[in-house]
C-alpha positions as CSV (number, residue, x, y, z in Angstrom):
1,M,40.6,-44.7,-172.7
2,F,38.7,-45.3,-175.9
3,S,36.0,-43.5,-177.8
4,T,33.7,-44.7,-180.6
5,R,32.3,-42.3,-183.2
6,N,31.5,-41.9,-186.8
7,Y,34.2,-41.6,-189.4
8,T,35.4,-38.1,-190.5
9,R,37.6,-37.2,-193.4
10,S,40.6,-36.6,-191.0
11,D,40.6,-40.3,-190.4
12,L,41.4,-41.2,-194.0
13,E,45.1,-42.0,-193.7
14,K,44.9,-43.9,-190.4
15,L,41.8,-45.9,-191.5
16,R,43.5,-46.8,-194.8
17,E,46.4,-48.3,-192.7
18,L,43.9,-50.2,-190.5
19,Y,42.1,-51.7,-193.6
20,V,45.5,-52.9,-194.9
21,R,46.2,-54.5,-191.6
22,A,42.8,-56.2,-191.5
23,G,43.7,-58.0,-194.8
24,D,41.8,-61.2,-195.3
25,N,39.8,-60.5,-192.1
26,S,38.0,-57.7,-193.9
27,L,34.8,-58.2,-195.9
28,W,36.6,-56.8,-198.9
29,G,39.8,-58.9,-198.4
30,P,43.3,-57.7,-199.1
31,V,42.1,-55.8,-202.2
32,A,40.8,-53.2,-199.8
33,G,44.3,-52.1,-199.0
34,G,46.4,-49.3,-200.5
35,R,45.2,-47.6,-203.6
36,Q,41.9,-49.4,-203.7
37,F,40.8,-48.4,-200.2
38,D,39.7,-44.9,-201.4
39,L,37.2,-46.6,-203.8
40,L,35.4,-48.1,-200.9
41,L,34.5,-44.7,-199.6
42,Q,33.0,-43.8,-203.0
43,R,30.7,-46.9,-203.5
44,P,27.1,-46.3,-204.6
45,Q,24.4,-45.9,-201.9
46,Y,27.0,-45.3,-199.2
47,S,27.9,-42.4,-196.9
48,P,31.1,-43.0,-194.9
49,E,30.2,-40.3,-192.4
50,A,27.0,-42.2,-191.6
51,D,27.9,-45.8,-192.4
52,L,31.4,-46.1,-191.1
53,F,32.3,-46.2,-187.4
54,V,35.7,-46.1,-185.7
55,A,37.1,-46.7,-182.2
56,E,40.0,-44.4,-181.2
57,S,42.5,-44.7,-178.3
58,R,43.5,-41.8,-176.2
59,G,46.6,-41.3,-178.3
60,E,44.4,-40.8,-181.4
61,R,45.3,-44.2,-182.8
62,L,42.5,-46.0,-184.5
63,A,41.9,-49.4,-182.8
64,A,38.9,-50.7,-184.7
65,Y,36.3,-50.0,-187.3
66,A,32.9,-51.2,-188.3
67,D,31.6,-50.7,-191.8
68,V,28.0,-51.0,-193.1
69,M,27.2,-52.4,-196.5
70,R,23.7,-51.4,-197.4
71,E,21.5,-54.2,-198.8
72,V,18.2,-52.9,-197.6
73,R,16.6,-54.2,-200.9
74,I,16.7,-57.6,-199.3
75,G,16.1,-56.3,-195.7
76,R,19.7,-56.4,-194.4
77,V,23.0,-54.7,-193.9
78,V,26.3,-56.6,-193.9
79,M,28.7,-55.6,-191.2
80,D,32.5,-55.5,-191.7
81,L,34.1,-55.4,-188.3
82,Y,37.8,-55.4,-187.3
83,V,39.5,-54.8,-184.0
84,Q,43.3,-54.8,-183.8
85,P,44.5,-57.8,-181.7
86,Q,46.0,-55.7,-178.9
87,F,42.7,-53.9,-178.4
88,R,40.4,-56.8,-178.2
89,R,38.4,-57.8,-175.1
90,K,38.0,-54.2,-174.1
91,G,34.3,-53.8,-175.2
92,L,35.2,-51.9,-178.4
93,G,33.7,-54.5,-180.8
94,R,30.4,-54.6,-178.9
95,R,30.1,-50.8,-178.9
96,L,30.7,-50.7,-182.6
97,V,28.1,-53.5,-183.2
98,E,25.5,-51.5,-181.4
99,G,26.3,-48.5,-183.5
100,V,25.9,-50.6,-186.7
101,C,22.5,-52.0,-185.5
102,V,21.2,-48.5,-184.8
103,R,22.3,-47.4,-188.2
104,A,20.8,-50.5,-189.8
105,S,17.4,-49.8,-188.1
106,S,17.5,-46.2,-189.3
107,L,17.9,-47.5,-192.9
108,G,14.9,-49.8,-192.6
109,A,16.8,-53.1,-192.4
110,Q,15.4,-56.0,-190.4
111,R,18.7,-57.8,-189.8
112,V,22.5,-57.5,-189.7
113,H,24.7,-60.1,-191.2
114,A,28.4,-60.8,-190.6
115,F,30.7,-63.6,-191.5
116,V,33.7,-65.2,-189.8
117,D,36.1,-68.0,-190.6
118,E,35.0,-71.3,-189.2
119,T,38.3,-71.7,-187.5
120,N,38.1,-68.3,-185.8
121,R,36.7,-69.4,-182.4
122,G,37.1,-66.1,-180.8
123,G,35.2,-64.3,-183.6
124,R,32.4,-66.8,-183.5
125,E,32.1,-66.5,-179.7
126,F,32.1,-62.7,-179.9
127,L,29.3,-62.6,-182.5
128,S,27.2,-65.0,-180.3
129,R,27.7,-62.8,-177.3
130,A,26.6,-59.8,-179.4
131,G,23.3,-61.4,-180.2
132,F,24.1,-63.1,-183.5
133,E,23.2,-66.6,-184.5
134,P,24.8,-68.8,-187.3
135,V,22.5,-69.0,-190.3
136,R,24.5,-70.1,-193.3
137,R,27.9,-71.4,-194.5
138,S,29.9,-70.5,-197.6
139,L,32.9,-72.4,-199.0
140,V,36.1,-70.9,-200.4
141,L,37.2,-73.3,-203.1
142,E,40.6,-73.4,-204.6
143,R,42.1,-75.0,-207.7
144,G,45.7,-75.2,-208.8
145,G,47.7,-77.0,-211.4
146,G,47.1,-75.1,-214.6
147,A,44.3,-75.2,-217.2
148,Q,43.9,-78.9,-217.6
149,A,40.1,-78.6,-217.6
150,G,40.1,-76.1,-220.5
151,E,42.8,-77.4,-222.8
152,T,40.5,-78.5,-225.6
153,E,38.1,-76.4,-227.6
154,V,34.9,-75.8,-225.7
155,D,31.6,-76.3,-227.6
156,F,28.6,-74.3,-226.4
157,G,26.1,-76.0,-228.7
158,G,25.5,-73.1,-231.0
159,I,25.6,-70.4,-228.4
160,S,28.3,-67.8,-229.0
161,L,31.1,-66.9,-226.5
162,G,32.2,-63.3,-226.4
163,R,33.0,-60.5,-224.0
164,F,31.1,-57.5,-222.6
165,R,32.1,-54.1,-223.8
166,D,32.4,-50.7,-222.1
167,G,28.9,-49.4,-221.5
168,D,27.5,-52.9,-221.0
169,E,27.2,-52.5,-217.2
170,Q,23.4,-52.7,-217.3
171,Q,23.5,-55.9,-219.3
172,L,25.8,-57.5,-216.8
173,A,23.6,-56.3,-214.0
174,D,20.6,-57.8,-215.7
175,I,22.0,-61.2,-216.3
176,Q,23.6,-61.4,-212.9
177,N,20.2,-60.5,-211.3
178,R,18.3,-63.1,-213.4
179,S,20.9,-65.8,-212.7
180,F,20.9,-65.4,-208.9
181,E,17.4,-64.2,-208.2
182,G,16.2,-65.9,-205.0
183,S,19.6,-67.1,-204.0
184,W,20.4,-66.7,-200.3
185,G,22.2,-63.5,-199.5
186,F,22.1,-62.2,-203.1
187,C,21.2,-58.5,-203.5
188,P,20.2,-57.4,-207.0
189,N,22.8,-55.1,-208.4
190,T,22.5,-51.8,-210.4
191,A,24.7,-50.7,-213.3
192,D,26.4,-48.2,-211.0
193,E,27.2,-51.0,-208.5
194,I,28.6,-53.2,-211.3
195,G,30.9,-50.3,-212.3
196,F,32.1,-50.0,-208.7
197,Y,33.0,-53.6,-208.4
198,L,34.8,-53.6,-211.7
199,A,36.9,-50.7,-210.5
200,M,37.4,-52.1,-207.1
201,T,39.1,-55.2,-208.4
202,M,40.8,-53.4,-211.3
203,T,38.8,-55.6,-213.7
204,H,37.8,-54.3,-217.2
205,M,34.4,-55.0,-218.7
206,Q,36.2,-56.7,-221.6
207,D,37.5,-59.3,-219.2
208,V,34.0,-60.6,-218.4
209,L,33.0,-63.6,-220.6
210,V,29.5,-63.6,-221.9
211,L,27.3,-66.2,-223.7
212,R,24.8,-65.0,-226.2
213,D,22.0,-66.9,-227.9
214,G,21.3,-64.5,-230.8
215,D,20.9,-61.2,-229.2
216,E,20.0,-62.7,-225.8
217,V,22.6,-62.7,-223.0
218,V,22.2,-66.1,-221.3
219,G,25.3,-66.5,-219.2
220,Y,28.5,-64.9,-217.9
221,L,31.7,-65.5,-216.0
222,W,33.5,-62.6,-214.2
223,P,37.2,-63.4,-213.7
224,Q,39.6,-61.4,-211.6
225,I,43.4,-61.5,-211.0
226,L,44.3,-60.2,-207.6
227,E,47.6,-59.6,-205.9
228,R,48.4,-61.8,-202.9
229,S,49.6,-60.1,-199.8
230,G,52.2,-61.2,-197.2
231,E,54.4,-64.2,-197.6
232,E,52.4,-65.8,-200.4
233,G,53.0,-62.9,-202.8
234,G,52.3,-63.0,-206.5
235,A,49.0,-63.1,-208.3
236,H,46.1,-65.5,-208.0
237,G,42.8,-65.9,-209.9
238,W,39.4,-65.2,-208.4
239,I,36.1,-66.1,-210.1
240,H,33.9,-63.3,-208.8
241,M,30.7,-64.8,-210.2
242,V,29.5,-67.3,-212.8
243,G,25.9,-67.5,-213.7
244,V,23.5,-68.9,-216.3
245,R,20.0,-67.8,-216.9
246,P,17.5,-70.2,-215.3
247,D,15.9,-71.2,-218.6
248,Y,19.2,-72.2,-220.0
249,R,20.4,-74.4,-217.2
250,G,20.9,-78.1,-217.6
251,R,23.0,-77.7,-220.8
252,R,26.4,-77.7,-219.0
253,L,27.0,-74.1,-220.0
254,G,28.2,-73.1,-216.6
255,K,30.8,-75.9,-216.5
256,R,32.1,-75.0,-220.0
257,L,32.3,-71.3,-219.0
258,V,34.5,-72.2,-216.0
259,E,36.7,-74.3,-218.3
260,V,37.2,-71.3,-220.6
261,G,37.9,-69.1,-217.6
262,L,40.5,-71.5,-216.2
263,R,42.3,-71.6,-219.5
264,G,42.3,-67.8,-219.6
265,F,43.9,-67.7,-216.1
266,S,46.5,-70.2,-217.2
267,E,47.4,-68.2,-220.3
268,R,48.0,-65.2,-218.1
269,G,50.4,-67.2,-215.9
270,V,47.9,-67.7,-213.0
271,E,47.5,-71.3,-211.8
272,S,45.9,-70.9,-208.4
273,V,42.2,-69.9,-208.7
274,E,39.6,-69.4,-205.9
275,L,35.9,-68.8,-205.7
276,T,33.2,-68.7,-203.1
277,V,30.0,-70.8,-203.2
278,D,27.0,-71.3,-200.9
279,A,27.6,-74.6,-199.0
280,E,23.9,-75.5,-199.6
281,N,24.2,-75.1,-203.4
282,T,25.3,-78.8,-203.8
283,Q,24.9,-78.7,-207.5
284,A,27.4,-75.9,-207.9
285,V,29.8,-77.5,-205.3
286,T,29.7,-80.8,-207.3
287,L,30.4,-78.9,-210.5
288,Y,33.4,-77.1,-209.1
289,E,34.8,-80.3,-207.5
290,S,34.5,-82.1,-210.9
291,L,36.9,-79.3,-212.3
292,G,39.5,-79.9,-209.6
293,F,38.4,-77.4,-206.9
294,A,38.7,-78.3,-203.3
295,T,37.6,-76.6,-200.1
296,K,40.2,-74.2,-198.7
297,A,38.1,-72.5,-196.0
298,T,34.6,-72.3,-194.6
299,K,32.9,-69.0,-193.7
300,I,30.0,-68.9,-191.2
301,W,27.4,-66.3,-191.8
302,Y,25.8,-64.9,-188.6
303,E,22.6,-62.9,-188.3
304,R,21.2,-60.6,-185.7
305,Q,17.5,-59.7,-186.0
306,L,16.6,-56.1,-185.3
307,P,13.5,-55.0,-183.3
C-alpha cells in the first residue's frame, strides 16, 4: 500500500504542502512553509535527491518525509521526520529512519540526531523503538510584555554597537564559530551557510547587531521576526543566536545585547520573543530568566549510534 523512496522533482508541490502541514513539528518550524520551502532544497552541502526521502500511498499521496541535515563536520546528521497522523503506526516512520541511517553512514557520520517535544509521548516512544536514546534537552524560552529590559540607554563599556553589512557573512560565521566552539550540537558554519539562514528567515544582514572593540568583532545578536501560523497569527520575535567571544565574557555584554535586541523588537511592534537554549547551559538560562524569559517548551534530543 505504501512505498518509500528518494525525493524527485515531481514531488515538489506535494512535498511543499506536507511541510506546511508539519508546521512546528518540523525541524525548520513553520517558516519552512510556503514560499520559503523552496529555499530548503537549495541549502549548501545538500542534495535533495539523495538526502530527502518520502513515503507514498497507492494513490500517489505523500504520507511522510524524512530529511537529512548534514553536519558531518561534527560526526552527525540531524533527521527531520514527519508522518501524517492518519498514516502513523504503519511502519512508514521506521522505514524512513533506516533510509536516513544508511545515508548518514555513506556520508561518514557516526550518529543520527533527532528532537521531539517532551510532551510528545508517541514521538518519544517511536524514537526509542527505532534505536535512539535521549542524550540532551533544550529549552524554548519566551518573553512578552514589551521592551522593559531595554528602555534605558545601554552602556557597553567603550565597545561600539553597530550592525553587519552586506558582504559580512564571513565575519558573522567567524564570530559565531568562535562564540560557540565546543558547545554541544554546534556545527561550525561557513559564509555560504550563513547566507542561507539569512535568506531562510527573510532576515537582512543589517538586522544583525554586532559589537566591535576597535576593528575586532567580539559579539553579536541575530534577531528575526517570524509570522505565526494557525490561530495565533501575527508576528513574533525570535533570537536566532546571541554570542560573545570567550575572551570577552564576564562583562555582561551578552545581557546588554539582548536588552538592545528586545528594545528593537518592541519598536517594531513585536512583544512576544522566543529563543532556544541548551538546558545544561545554566549560565545562559539564568541570564534569560533575569530578563523575563520563562520556559515555554522542552525539546528532547535523541541519538542513534551508527555501526
